[in-house]
C-alpha positions as protocol buffer text, in pm:
chain_id: "A"
residue {
  index: 1
  type: MET
  ca { x: 5298 y: 16199 z: -8951 }
}
residue {
  index: 2
  type: ALA
  ca { x: 4950 y: 16336 z: -9020 }
}
residue {
  index: 3
  type: ALA
  ca { x: 5103 y: 16646 z: -9180 }
}
residue {
  index: 4
  type: ARG
  ca { x: 5314 y: 16426 z: -9408 }
}
residue {
  index: 5
  type: ALA
  ca { x: 5010 y: 16221 z: -9510 }
}
residue {
  index: 6
  type: GLN
  ca { x: 4820 y: 16542 z: -9589 }
}
residue {
  index: 7
  type: SER
  ca { x: 5114 y: 16670 z: -9793 }
}
residue {
  index: 8
  type: VAL
  ca { x: 5124 y: 16345 z: -9995 }
}
residue {
  index: 9
  type: ALA
  ca { x: 4749 y: 16373 z: -10051 }
}
residue {
  index: 10
  type: ASP
  ca { x: 4776 y: 16733 z: -10164 }
}
residue {
  index: 11
  type: GLU
  ca { x: 5054 y: 16642 z: -10408 }
}
residue {
  index: 12
  type: THR
  ca { x: 4883 y: 16338 z: -10560 }
}
residue {
  index: 13
  type: GLY
  ca { x: 4510 y: 16400 z: -10529 }
}
residue {
  index: 14
  type: LEU
  ca { x: 4449 y: 16134 z: -10265 }
}
residue {
  index: 15
  type: ARG
  ca { x: 4163 y: 16188 z: -10025 }
}
residue {
  index: 16
  type: CYS
  ca { x: 4298 y: 16241 z: -9673 }
}
residue {
  index: 17
  type: GLU
  ca { x: 4099 y: 16243 z: -9351 }
}
residue {
  index: 18
  type: VAL
  ca { x: 4272 y: 16294 z: -9017 }
}
residue {
  index: 19
  type: LEU
  ca { x: 4067 y: 16228 z: -8706 }
}
residue {
  index: 20
  type: ASP
  ca { x: 4157 y: 16409 z: -8386 }
}
residue {
  index: 21
  type: LYS
  ca { x: 4117 y: 16287 z: -8029 }
}
residue {
  index: 22
  type: ASP
  ca { x: 3759 y: 16414 z: -7989 }
}
residue {
  index: 23
  type: GLN
  ca { x: 3649 y: 16234 z: -8306 }
}
residue {
  index: 24
  type: MET
  ca { x: 3819 y: 15915 z: -8188 }
}
residue {
  index: 25
  type: VAL
  ca { x: 3638 y: 15938 z: -7854 }
}
residue {
  index: 26
  type: GLU
  ca { x: 3307 y: 15979 z: -8039 }
}
residue {
  index: 27
  type: LEU
  ca { x: 3379 y: 15671 z: -8253 }
}
residue {
  index: 28
  type: GLY
  ca { x: 3481 y: 15460 z: -7952 }
}
residue {
  index: 29
  type: MET
  ca { x: 3846 y: 15407 z: -8052 }
}
residue {
  index: 30
  type: GLY
  ca { x: 3942 y: 15303 z: -7700 }
}
residue {
  index: 31
  type: ALA
  ca { x: 4242 y: 15090 z: -7795 }
}
residue {
  index: 32
  type: LEU
  ca { x: 4425 y: 15371 z: -7977 }
}
residue {
  index: 33
  type: LEU
  ca { x: 4319 y: 15628 z: -7716 }
}
residue {
  index: 34
  type: GLY
  ca { x: 4443 y: 15397 z: -7441 }
}
residue {
  index: 35
  type: VAL
  ca { x: 4791 y: 15381 z: -7591 }
}
residue {
  index: 36
  type: ALA
  ca { x: 4789 y: 15760 z: -7641 }
}
residue {
  index: 37
  type: LYS
  ca { x: 4691 y: 15841 z: -7281 }
}
residue {
  index: 38
  type: GLY
  ca { x: 5047 y: 15867 z: -7147 }
}
residue {
  index: 39
  type: SER
  ca { x: 5165 y: 16110 z: -7416 }
}
residue {
  index: 40
  type: ALA
  ca { x: 5137 y: 16488 z: -7420 }
}
residue {
  index: 41
  type: GLN
  ca { x: 5116 y: 16466 z: -7802 }
}
residue {
  index: 42
  type: PRO
  ca { x: 4763 y: 16425 z: -7941 }
}
residue {
  index: 43
  type: PRO
  ca { x: 4687 y: 16102 z: -8130 }
}
residue {
  index: 44
  type: LYS
  ca { x: 4582 y: 16108 z: -8495 }
}
residue {
  index: 45
  type: PHE
  ca { x: 4393 y: 15853 z: -8703 }
}
residue {
  index: 46
  type: ILE
  ca { x: 4489 y: 15895 z: -9068 }
}
residue {
  index: 47
  type: VAL
  ca { x: 4286 y: 15765 z: -9362 }
}
residue {
  index: 48
  type: LEU
  ca { x: 4419 y: 15795 z: -9718 }
}
residue {
  index: 49
  type: GLN
  ca { x: 4198 y: 15689 z: -10008 }
}
residue {
  index: 50
  type: TYR
  ca { x: 4275 y: 15629 z: -10374 }
}
residue {
  index: 51
  type: ARG
  ca { x: 3990 y: 15569 z: -10621 }
}
residue {
  index: 52
  type: GLY
  ca { x: 4109 y: 15421 z: -10949 }
}
residue {
  index: 53
  type: ASP
  ca { x: 3799 y: 15213 z: -11030 }
}
residue {
  index: 54
  type: THR
  ca { x: 3474 y: 15409 z: -11028 }
}
residue {
  index: 55
  type: THR
  ca { x: 3271 y: 15102 z: -11131 }
}
residue {
  index: 56
  type: THR
  ca { x: 3290 y: 14941 z: -10785 }
}
residue {
  index: 57
  type: ASP
  ca { x: 3313 y: 15018 z: -10416 }
}
residue {
  index: 58
  type: ARG
  ca { x: 3538 y: 14715 z: -10363 }
}
residue {
  index: 59
  type: GLY
  ca { x: 3907 y: 14757 z: -10307 }
}
residue {
  index: 60
  type: VAL
  ca { x: 4212 y: 14683 z: -10098 }
}
residue {
  index: 61
  type: GLY
  ca { x: 4286 y: 14802 z: -9746 }
}
residue {
  index: 62
  type: LEU
  ca { x: 4631 y: 14869 z: -9604 }
}
residue {
  index: 63
  type: VAL
  ca { x: 4685 y: 14921 z: -9231 }
}
residue {
  index: 64
  type: GLY
  ca { x: 5011 y: 15040 z: -9078 }
}
residue {
  index: 65
  type: LYS
  ca { x: 5092 y: 15111 z: -8714 }
}
residue {
  index: 66
  type: GLY
  ca { x: 5217 y: 15465 z: -8663 }
}
residue {
  index: 67
  type: ILE
  ca { x: 5362 y: 15458 z: -8312 }
}
residue {
  index: 68
  type: THR
  ca { x: 5589 y: 15758 z: -8355 }
}
residue {
  index: 69
  type: PHE
  ca { x: 5785 y: 15680 z: -8038 }
}
residue {
  index: 70
  type: ASP
  ca { x: 5746 y: 15371 z: -7821 }
}
residue {
  index: 71
  type: THR
  ca { x: 5894 y: 15367 z: -7472 }
}
residue {
  index: 72
  type: GLY
  ca { x: 5679 y: 15066 z: -7388 }
}
residue {
  index: 73
  type: GLY
  ca { x: 5439 y: 15279 z: -7188 }
}
residue {
  index: 74
  type: ILE
  ca { x: 5402 y: 15172 z: -6826 }
}
residue {
  index: 75
  type: SER
  ca { x: 5632 y: 14872 z: -6887 }
}
residue {
  index: 76
  type: ILE
  ca { x: 5918 y: 15097 z: -6996 }
}
residue {
  index: 77
  type: LYS
  ca { x: 6179 y: 14945 z: -7221 }
}
residue {
  index: 78
  type: PRO
  ca { x: 6549 y: 14940 z: -7126 }
}
residue {
  index: 79
  type: ALA
  ca { x: 6760 y: 15242 z: -7227 }
}
residue {
  index: 80
  type: ALA
  ca { x: 6975 y: 15036 z: -7467 }
}
residue {
  index: 81
  type: GLY
  ca { x: 6821 y: 15081 z: -7810 }
}
residue {
  index: 82
  type: MET
  ca { x: 6559 y: 15336 z: -7696 }
}
residue {
  index: 83
  type: GLU
  ca { x: 6666 y: 15572 z: -7977 }
}
residue {
  index: 84
  type: GLU
  ca { x: 6543 y: 15309 z: -8224 }
}
residue {
  index: 85
  type: MET
  ca { x: 6186 y: 15328 z: -8092 }
}
residue {
  index: 86
  type: LYS
  ca { x: 6104 y: 15594 z: -8352 }
}
residue {
  index: 87
  type: GLY
  ca { x: 6103 y: 15300 z: -8596 }
}
residue {
  index: 88
  type: ASP
  ca { x: 5770 y: 15178 z: -8461 }
}
residue {
  index: 89
  type: MET
  ca { x: 5607 y: 15418 z: -8706 }
}
residue {
  index: 90
  type: SER
  ca { x: 5752 y: 15236 z: -9008 }
}
residue {
  index: 91
  type: GLY
  ca { x: 5430 y: 15043 z: -9074 }
}
residue {
  index: 92
  type: GLY
  ca { x: 5234 y: 15368 z: -9099 }
}
residue {
  index: 93
  type: ALA
  ca { x: 5507 y: 15531 z: -9307 }
}
residue {
  index: 94
  type: SER
  ca { x: 5499 y: 15233 z: -9544 }
}
residue {
  index: 95
  type: VAL
  ca { x: 5125 y: 15274 z: -9596 }
}
residue {
  index: 96
  type: ILE
  ca { x: 5169 y: 15645 z: -9673 }
}
residue {
  index: 97
  type: ALA
  ca { x: 5450 y: 15561 z: -9919 }
}
residue {
  index: 98
  type: ALA
  ca { x: 5243 y: 15285 z: -10082 }
}
residue {
  index: 99
  type: LEU
  ca { x: 4946 y: 15519 z: -10135 }
}
residue {
  index: 100
  type: TYR
  ca { x: 5185 y: 15781 z: -10275 }
}
residue {
  index: 101
  type: ALA
  ca { x: 5317 y: 15529 z: -10530 }
}
residue {
  index: 102
  type: ILE
  ca { x: 4968 y: 15402 z: -10615 }
}
residue {
  index: 103
  type: ALA
  ca { x: 4839 y: 15755 z: -10672 }
}
residue {
  index: 104
  type: ARG
  ca { x: 5130 y: 15828 z: -10907 }
}
residue {
  index: 105
  type: LEU
  ca { x: 5094 y: 15499 z: -11100 }
}
residue {
  index: 106
  type: LYS
  ca { x: 4714 y: 15533 z: -11128 }
}
residue {
  index: 107
  type: PRO
  ca { x: 4613 y: 15163 z: -11140 }
}
residue {
  index: 108
  type: SER
  ca { x: 4245 y: 15073 z: -11189 }
}
residue {
  index: 109
  type: ILE
  ca { x: 4188 y: 14970 z: -10826 }
}
residue {
  index: 110
  type: ASN
  ca { x: 4058 y: 15131 z: -10508 }
}
residue {
  index: 111
  type: VAL
  ca { x: 4286 y: 15142 z: -10205 }
}
residue {
  index: 112
  type: THR
  ca { x: 4227 y: 15271 z: -9853 }
}
residue {
  index: 113
  type: GLY
  ca { x: 4520 y: 15319 z: -9616 }
}
residue {
  index: 114
  type: ILE
  ca { x: 4464 y: 15345 z: -9242 }
}
residue {
  index: 115
  type: ILE
  ca { x: 4729 y: 15467 z: -9000 }
}
residue {
  index: 116
  type: PRO
  ca { x: 4660 y: 15494 z: -8627 }
}
residue {
  index: 117
  type: ALA
  ca { x: 4931 y: 15731 z: -8503 }
}
residue {
  index: 118
  type: THR
  ca { x: 5039 y: 15815 z: -8148 }
}
residue {
  index: 119
  type: GLU
  ca { x: 5323 y: 15788 z: -7901 }
}
residue {
  index: 120
  type: ASN
  ca { x: 5337 y: 15515 z: -7636 }
}
residue {
  index: 121
  type: MET
  ca { x: 5475 y: 15696 z: -7335 }
}
residue {
  index: 122
  type: PRO
  ca { x: 5454 y: 15661 z: -6957 }
}
residue {
  index: 123
  type: GLY
  ca { x: 5257 y: 15924 z: -6771 }
}
residue {
  index: 124
  type: GLY
  ca { x: 5004 y: 15976 z: -6497 }
}
residue {
  index: 125
  type: ASP
  ca { x: 4717 y: 15898 z: -6734 }
}
residue {
  index: 126
  type: ALA
  ca { x: 4880 y: 15596 z: -6906 }
}
residue {
  index: 127
  type: ILE
  ca { x: 4690 y: 15268 z: -6920 }
}
residue {
  index: 128
  type: LYS
  ca { x: 4793 y: 15006 z: -6671 }
}
residue {
  index: 129
  type: PRO
  ca { x: 4822 y: 14629 z: -6707 }
}
residue {
  index: 130
  type: GLY
  ca { x: 4478 y: 14480 z: -6659 }
}
residue {
  index: 131
  type: ASP
  ca { x: 4287 y: 14791 z: -6776 }
}
residue {
  index: 132
  type: VAL
  ca { x: 3991 y: 14712 z: -6999 }
}
residue {
  index: 133
  type: LEU
  ca { x: 3968 y: 14903 z: -7328 }
}
residue {
  index: 134
  type: ARG
  ca { x: 3699 y: 14903 z: -7593 }
}
residue {
  index: 135
  type: ALA
  ca { x: 3810 y: 14909 z: -7954 }
}
residue {
  index: 136
  type: MET
  ca { x: 3619 y: 15041 z: -8252 }
}
residue {
  index: 137
  type: THR
  ca { x: 3504 y: 14746 z: -8462 }
}
residue {
  index: 138
  type: ALA
  ca { x: 3264 y: 14913 z: -8704 }
}
residue {
  index: 139
  type: SER
  ca { x: 3381 y: 14974 z: -9059 }
}
residue {
  index: 140
  type: ARG
  ca { x: 3350 y: 15341 z: -9154 }
}
residue {
  index: 141
  type: TRP
  ca { x: 3599 y: 15339 z: -9438 }
}
residue {
  index: 142
  type: ARG
  ca { x: 3558 y: 15101 z: -9727 }
}
residue {
  index: 143
  type: SER
  ca { x: 3785 y: 15057 z: -10023 }
}
């Protein structure tokens, strides 16, 4: 998903920043890291930015969940329909597609798209019901 976002950025001139696990730890992104703990795949935090209005820092933010596969983690979902769990990334994919369209249309607005991307899988390190997580609440990216 991060590679696709970078490819869209390269094609359209969008700014793309992809945070890795170490950067997320440094920023205190405990909620995303908690979901990612059960997966062998590293989480990514994708930020796409379009700047169509240089007269202001104001803009619009789009956020889309990029859970690339969702078993339900420790509370595993039933086998029926499990193949459809790749669809949990559709929010993130929609944000990437929206920024792609915006960059091609070139409206006079600023837009920032944020996509937290990971798998939600069971594993020895997965979060458990009742675990306490800290989420990042500071705003680093502004439209």
